[in-house]
C-alpha positions in Angstrom: -23.3 -66.0 -40.5 -27.1 -66.4 -40.2 -29.2 -64.0 -42.1 -31.8 -63.6 -39.3 -32.0 -63.8 -35.5 -33.8 -67.1 -35.5 -32.4 -69.9 -33.4 -31.5 -73.1 -35.3 -32.6 -75.1 -32.3 -36.2 -74.1 -33.1 -36.0 -75.9 -36.5 -33.9 -79.0 -35.9 -36.8 -80.8 -34.3 -39.0 -83.7 -35.3 -41.7 -82.7 -37.7 -40.0 -79.5 -38.9 -39.2 -79.2 -42.6 -35.6 -78.2 -43.6 -34.1 -77.8 -47.1 -30.4 -78.4 -47.6 -28.8 -76.5 -50.5 -25.9 -78.6 -51.9 -27.1 -81.8 -50.1 -24.7 -84.0 -52.1 -21.6 -82.5 -50.5 -19.3 -84.5 -48.2 -20.6 -83.0 -45.0 -24.1 -82.0 -46.2 -25.1 -85.5 -47.1 -24.3 -86.9 -43.6 -26.0 -83.9 -42.0 -29.1 -84.6 -44.1 -29.1 -88.2 -43.0 -28.5 -87.4 -39.3 -31.4 -84.9 -39.3 -33.6 -87.4 -41.1 -32.8 -89.9 -38.4 -33.7 -87.3 -35.8 -37.2 -87.1 -37.3 -36.7 -83.8 -39.2 -38.4 -83.7 -42.6 -35.5 -83.1 -45.0 -35.4 -82.1 -48.6 -32.4 -81.1 -50.6 -30.9 -80.0 -53.9 -27.6 -80.4 -55.7 -26.1 -79.4 -59.1 -25.8 -82.9 -60.5 -26.7 -86.5 -60.0 -24.1 -88.5 -58.0 -23.8 -91.6 -55.8 -24.4 -89.3 -52.8 -27.7 -88.0 -54.2 -28.8 -91.5 -55.2 -28.1 -92.7 -51.7 -30.1 -89.9 -50.1 -33.1 -90.6 -52.4 -32.9 -94.3 -51.6 -33.1 -93.5 -47.9 -36.2 -91.4 -48.3 -34.9 -87.9 -48.7 -36.2 -86.1 -51.8 -33.4 -84.4 -53.8 -33.9 -82.0 -56.7 -31.2 -81.8 -59.3 -30.4 -78.2 -60.2 -30.9 -75.1 -58.0 -34.3 -73.4 -58.5 -36.4 -71.2 -56.3 -39.4 -73.6 -56.4 -37.3 -76.3 -54.8 -37.7 -74.7 -51.3 -41.6 -74.9 -51.4 -42.8 -75.9 -48.0 -39.4 -75.5 -46.2 -39.4 -73.8 -42.8 -35.7 -73.1 -42.9 -32.7 -73.6 -45.2 -29.2 -74.9 -44.5 -26.3 -74.2 -46.9 -22.6 -74.7 -47.1 -20.1 -71.8 -47.1 -19.6 -72.3 -50.8 -23.3 -71.5 -51.6 -23.6 -67.7 -52.0 -26.5 -65.3 -51.8 -27.0 -65.3 -55.6 -28.0 -68.9 -55.5 -31.7 -69.1 -56.7 -32.8 -71.0 -53.6 -31.1 -68.7 -51.2 -32.5 -65.7 -53.0 -36.0 -67.2 -52.8 -35.7 -67.9 -49.1 -34.5 -64.3 -48.5 -37.4 -62.9 -50.4 -39.9 -65.0 -48.4 -38.2 -64.4 -45.0 -37.3 -68.0 -44.5 -34.4 -68.5 -42.1 -31.1 -69.5 -43.6 -28.4 -71.2 -41.5 -24.9 -72.4 -42.2 -24.1 -76.1 -42.3 -21.6 -75.6 -39.4 -24.3 -74.1 -37.2 -26.4 -77.2 -37.6 -23.5 -79.5 -36.7 -22.7 -77.2 -33.8 -26.2 -77.6 -32.4 -26.1 -81.3 -32.8 -22.7 -81.4 -31.1 -24.0 -79.8 -27.9 -25.9 -83.0 -27.1 -22.7 -84.9 -26.5 -20.6 -84.9 -23.3 -17.4 -85.3 -25.3 -17.0 -83.4 -28.6 -13.7 -84.2 -30.4 -13.1 -81.6 -33.1 -10.2 -82.2 -35.4 -8.8 -79.2 -37.3 -5.7 -78.3 -39.3 -4.6 -77.3 -42.8 -3.8 -80.9 -43.6 -4.6 -84.4 -42.3 -8.1 -83.8 -40.9 -9.9 -86.6 -42.6 -7.1 -89.2 -41.9 -6.8 -88.2 -38.3 -10.6 -88.1 -37.8 -10.7 -91.6 -39.3 -7.9 -92.8 -37.0 -9.7 -91.4 -33.9 -12.9 -93.1 -35.1 -11.0 -96.5 -35.4 -9.7 -96.1 -31.8 -13.1 -95.2 -30.3 -14.9 -97.9 -32.2 -12.3 -100.4 -30.9 -12.9 -99.0 -27.4 -16.6 -99.8 -28.0 -17.5 -96.1 -27.3 -20.3 -96.1 -29.9 -19.4 -92.7 -31.2 -21.2 -90.4 -33.6 -18.9 -89.4 -36.5 -18.7 -86.9 -39.3 -15.7 -87.2 -41.6 -15.1 -85.3 -44.9 -14.4 -88.5 -46.7 -15.2 -92.2 -47.0 -14.1 -94.5 -44.2 -14.3 -98.3 -45.0 -14.9 -99.1 -41.4 -18.2 -97.2 -41.5 -18.9 -97.8 -45.2 -19.7 -94.1 -45.2 -18.3 -90.8 -44.0 -20.6 -90.6 -41.0 -22.1 -92.6 -38.2 -24.9 -92.0 -35.8 -24.0 -93.7 -32.5 -25.6 -94.0 -29.1 -22.5 -93.1 -27.0 -21.6 -89.8 -25.4 -18.8 -89.0 -27.9 -19.0 -87.1 -31.3 -16.0 -87.0 -33.6 -16.1 -84.1 -36.0 -13.7 -83.2 -38.8 -13.6 -79.4 -38.4 -12.8 -77.0 -41.3 -11.5 -73.5 -40.9 -12.9 -72.2 -44.3 -15.1 -69.2 -43.7 -14.5 -69.7 -40.0 -17.0 -72.6 -40.1 -15.4 -74.4 -37.1 -16.1 -71.4 -34.9 -19.7 -72.6 -34.8 -18.7 -75.7 -33.0 -18.6 -76.6 -29.3 -15.4 -78.7 -28.8 -14.5 -80.2 -25.5 -11.3 -81.6 -27.2 -9.9 -79.4 -30.0 -7.1 -81.0 -32.1 -4.9 -78.8 -34.2 -2.7 -80.7 -36.6 -0.9 -77.9 -38.4 -1.5 -74.3 -39.6 -0.4 -73.0 -42.9 -1.6 -70.4 -45.4 -4.7 -71.7 -47.2 -8.1 -70.6 -48.3 -6.7 -67.3 -49.2 -9.9 -66.4 -51.1 -11.3 -65.9 -47.6 -8.4 -65.3 -45.2 -6.1 -62.4 -45.8 -2.8 -64.2 -45.0 -1.2 -66.7 -42.6 -1.7 -64.4 -39.6 -5.4 -64.3 -40.3 -5.6 -68.1 -40.5 -3.7 -68.3 -37.2 -6.2 -65.9 -35.6 -9.0 -68.2 -36.6 -7.4 -71.3 -35.2 -6.6 -69.5 -32.0 -10.3 -68.5 -31.6 -11.2 -72.1 -32.3 -8.9 -73.3 -29.5 -10.4 -70.8 -27.1 -13.8 -72.4 -27.6 -12.7 -75.3 -25.4 -14.0 -75.0 -21.9 -11.6 -75.1 -18.9 -12.3 -78.8 -18.2 -11.6 -79.6 -21.9 -8.3 -80.1 -23.7 -6.5 -78.4 -26.7 -4.2 -81.0 -28.4 -1.7 -79.4 -30.8 1.3 -80.3 -33.0 4.3 -79.2 -30.9 6.6 -79.5 -34.0 4.6 -77.1 -36.2 5.7 -73.6 -36.0 2.5 -72.1 -37.3 0.5 -73.9 -34.6 2.8 -73.1 -31.7 2.8 -69.4 -32.7 -1.0 -69.3 -33.0 -1.5 -70.9 -29.7 1.1 -69.1 -27.6 -0.1 -68.7 -24.0 -2.9 -71.3 -24.4 -2.6 -74.4 -22.2 -2.3 -77.4 -24.5 -1.2 -81.1 -24.8 1.4 -81.2 -27.5 2.4 -84.2 -29.8 5.3 -84.7 -32.0 8.9 -86.0 -32.3 10.7 -83.3 -30.4 11.8 -83.8 -26.8 9.5 -81.1 -25.5 6.3 -82.7 -26.8 4.0 -84.2 -24.2 3.0 -87.1 -26.5 6.1 -88.1 -28.3 7.1 -90.8 -30.9 10.5 -92.5 -30.3 12.3 -95.4 -32.0 10.4 -94.8 -35.3 11.4 -96.2 -38.6 12.1 -94.4 -41.9 8.5 -95.0 -43.2 7.0 -93.8 -39.9 4.9 -97.0 -39.6 6.5 -98.4 -36.5 7.2 -96.4 -33.3 6.9 -96.3 -29.5 5.0 -93.5 -27.7 5.9 -91.7 -24.5 3.3 -89.6 -22.7 4.8 -87.1 -20.3 8.0 -89.1 -20.5 6.5 -92.4 -19.5 6.0 -95.3 -21.9 2.5 -95.6 -23.3 2.7 -98.2 -26.0 4.0 -99.5 -29.3 2.2 -98.8 -32.5 2.3 -100.3 -36.1 0.6 -98.4 -38.9 -0.6 -99.6 -42.2 -0.3 -96.2 -43.8 3.2 -94.9 -44.6 4.8 -91.5 -44.2 5.9 -89.2 -41.4 2.8 -87.1 -42.0 0.7 -90.2 -41.1 2.9 -90.8 -38.0 2.0 -87.2 -36.9 -1.7 -87.9 -37.6 -1.5 -91.0 -35.6 0.2 -89.2 -32.7 -2.6 -86.7 -32.7 -5.1 -89.6 -32.4 -3.0 -91.3 -29.7 -3.0 -88.0 -27.8 -6.8 -88.0 -27.9 -6.9 -91.6 -26.8 -4.5 -90.9 -23.9 -6.4 -87.8 -22.8 -9.7 -89.8 -22.8 -8.3 -92.7 -20.8 -8.2 -95.3 -23.5 -5.6 -98.0 -23.0 -2.6 -98.1 -25.4 -3.4 -101.7 -26.4 -6.9 -100.6 -27.6 -5.5 -97.6 -29.4 -2.9 -99.7 -31.1 -5.5 -102.2 -32.3 -7.6 -99.4 -33.7 -4.8 -97.8 -35.5 -3.5 -101.2 -36.7 -6.8 -101.8 -38.4 -6.8 -98.5 -40.3 -5.8 -98.9 -43.9 -6.6 -95.3 -45.0 -9.7 -93.2 -45.8 -11.2 -92.8 -49.2 -9.0 -90.7 -51.6 -6.1 -90.7 -49.1 -3.4 -92.7 -51.0 -6.2 -95.0 -52.0 -5.3 -98.0 -54.1 -7.4 -98.1 -57.2 -5.9 -100.9 -59.3 -3.2 -102.0 -61.7 -2.8 -100.9 -65.3 -0.2 -102.9 -67.4 2.0 -103.4 -64.4 1.7 -99.8 -63.1 -0.2 -99.4 -59.8 -2.8 -96.6 -59.7 -3.5 -94.6 -56.5 -5.7 -91.6 -55.8 -5.2 -88.9 -53.2 -7.1 -85.7 -52.2 -4.0 -83.5 -51.7 -4.6 -80.0 -53.0 -2.2 -77.9 -51.0 1.6 -77.8 -51.4 2.0 -79.1 -47.9 -0.2 -82.1 -48.6 1.6 -82.7 -51.9 4.9 -82.7 -50.0 3.7 -85.2 -47.5 2.3 -87.5 -50.2 5.3 -87.4 -52.5 7.7 -87.8 -49.6 5.7 -90.9 -48.4 5.7 -92.6 -51.9 9.4 -92.1 -52.3 9.9 -94.8 -49.6 7.8 -97.3 -51.5 10.3 -98.4 -54.1 8.5 -97.7 -57.4 10.6 -97.3 -60.6 8.9 -94.0 -61.6 6.3 -91.8 -60.1 3.7 -90.3 -62.5 1.7 -87.6 -60.8 -1.5 -86.4 -62.6 -2.3 -83.3 -60.6 -5.4 -81.1 -60.8 -5.1 -77.8 -58.9 -8.1 -76.8 -56.9 -9.3 -73.2 -57.3 -7.7 -70.3 -59.1 -7.0 -68.3 -56.0 -5.1 -71.1 -54.3 -3.1 -71.9 -57.5 -2.0 -68.2 -57.8 -1.3 -67.7 -54.1 0.8 -70.8 -53.8 2.1 -71.1 -57.4 5.8 -71.3 -56.5 5.2 -73.9 -53.8 3.2 -76.1 -56.2 6.0 -75.9 -58.8 8.6 -76.9 -56.1 6.7 -79.9 -55.0 5.7 -81.1 -58.5 9.4 -81.0 -59.6 10.0 -84.0 -57.3 8.1 -86.5 -59.5 9.4 -88.2 -62.6 6.5 -87.1 -64.7 4.1 -84.4 -63.8 0.8 -84.4 -65.7 -1.2 -81.2 -65.2 -4.9 -81.2 -65.6 -6.7 -77.9 -65.9 -7.6 -76.1 -62.7 -10.8 -77.3 -61.0 -12.9 -74.2 -60.5 -15.0 -75.4 -57.6 -16.8 -72.2 -56.2 -14.7 -69.7 -58.3 -14.7 -67.9 -61.7 -11.3 -67.5 -63.4 -11.0 -63.8 -63.1 -7.3 -64.1 -62.5 -6.5 -65.6 -65.9 -4.4 -68.5 -64.6 -4.1 -72.0 -66.0 -2.4 -75.2 -65.2 -0.4 -74.6 -68.3 1.4 -71.9 -66.4 2.5 -74.5 -63.8 3.6 -77.0 -66.5 5.8 -74.3 -68.1 7.8 -74.1 -64.9 8.2 -77.9 -64.3 10.8 -79.7 -66.5 9.2 -82.4 -68.5 5.7 -81.6 -67.4 2.7 -82.2 -69.6 -0.4 -80.1 -69.7 -3.8 -81.7 -70.5 -6.9 -79.5 -71.1 -9.3 -82.3 -70.3 -9.5 -85.4 -68.1 -9.8 -87.7 -71.1 -6.5 -86.2 -72.4 -5.0 -87.0 -69.0 -6.2 -90.6 -69.2 -4.9 -90.9 -72.8 -1.5 -89.7 -71.8 -1.2 -92.1 -68.9 -2.4 -94.9 -71.1 0.5 -94.2 -73.5 3.1 -93.6 -70.9 2.5 -96.2 -68.1 5.1 -98.9 -67.7 5.5 -101.9 -65.4 6.9 -100.8 -62.0 5.4 -97.2 -62.2 3.3 -95.6 -59.6 0.5 -93.5 -61.1 -1.0 -90.9 -58.8 -4.2 -89.0 -59.5 -4.1 -86.1 -57.1 -6.4 -83.2 -56.3 -9.7 -82.3 -54.5 -11.7 -82.1 -57.7 -12.6 -84.8 -60.1 -9.1 -85.9 -61.2 -9.9 -89.4 -59.8 -12.1 -90.0 -62.9 -8.9 -90.0 -65.1 -7.5 -92.9 -63.1 -10.8 -94.8 -63.0 -11.1 -94.4 -66.8 -7.6 -95.7 -67.2 -8.4 -98.8 -65.3 -11.5 -99.4 -67.3 -9.5 -99.2 -70.5 -7.1 -102.0 -69.7 
């Protein structure tokens, strides 16, 4: 929440100077660029040099590497992510000087209010892929949308887009109740499971957050929800909604689908809407596509247009992203960091016909690893070879005393590697023609696969 009663609208105007703490992040970087395009004088800081910080600097936004109080000199307000806490030197300096501090989600919420149609896509899993699919559809419909996605979309050559139309498409995260700062006219809820348990107490607490999110939609808007997901239906009981799924009771329903989930017909309220062919496999992607199709149908987009948009979608960055081939083994990277996402990913690749699946997995945060330990073990037992990198700390300190070695001990044949170079070395020694090598996690595990490909 804001640390003062100031209104963010007073600061997001041409000529005002705003400092973004953690500007290299997946949603902070596009926020900085959007504000820069609006005429706001933007500066920022980040912990390390990256392609994102290089891009910001190239586009005229000064970026300081490292967090120091002097970085905020001249700033009239600060914007931070939920992961930046009050002990950050720049936040502490701003508090001492009485400079207003706002959350990233508040800024996006303010920007969103300028659009007639605000499509906010939420859920424990699938947000980036579904946001990308919706973007493909609205681009195909020539709607000229503004877009903010938490990943790289090849169509945009970025994770964001500033459009001139009346539609904004926003990936919307529940962590720290961030999405409760938004103003959705269309709220999409893909699924609800226990996650971010360093913030939420339990599943019921997560469900309450999503229910509040759905209640932000005005009467003339629409809540679109997964009718086959028990957590979602329980959370949204009594709220009017458009449901999607495979069950007969769903309003937007896939029928005549194949095993891979890439070919299916869609009925909307029992009437034929269209036939769809996807380039991304797995039933989880069919559900993501159904959510996007439900948005298209609600917004009056023709089935043929939606089908062309979805047919041109080959995946977002770090979502079963093909990286290359190493000695006859194909290397893919995926962002999955929750047991539900792992299940969807591993179920999808089972249909692809590889001789073996080698999964190099890097758990993300100590609290998530502990809370969902048994679920991670269950999913990782599905693969032929599980390679466990050490836990990626992200925003946390290891006060729990947990390690990926604990997971490896419960998975037959698993290998624990303390460092990413060790992961790369093991994959180099183990890979065989016909293998599928997956680097999986929300941290920097992708570097192990990239190093492997450089070594060939």
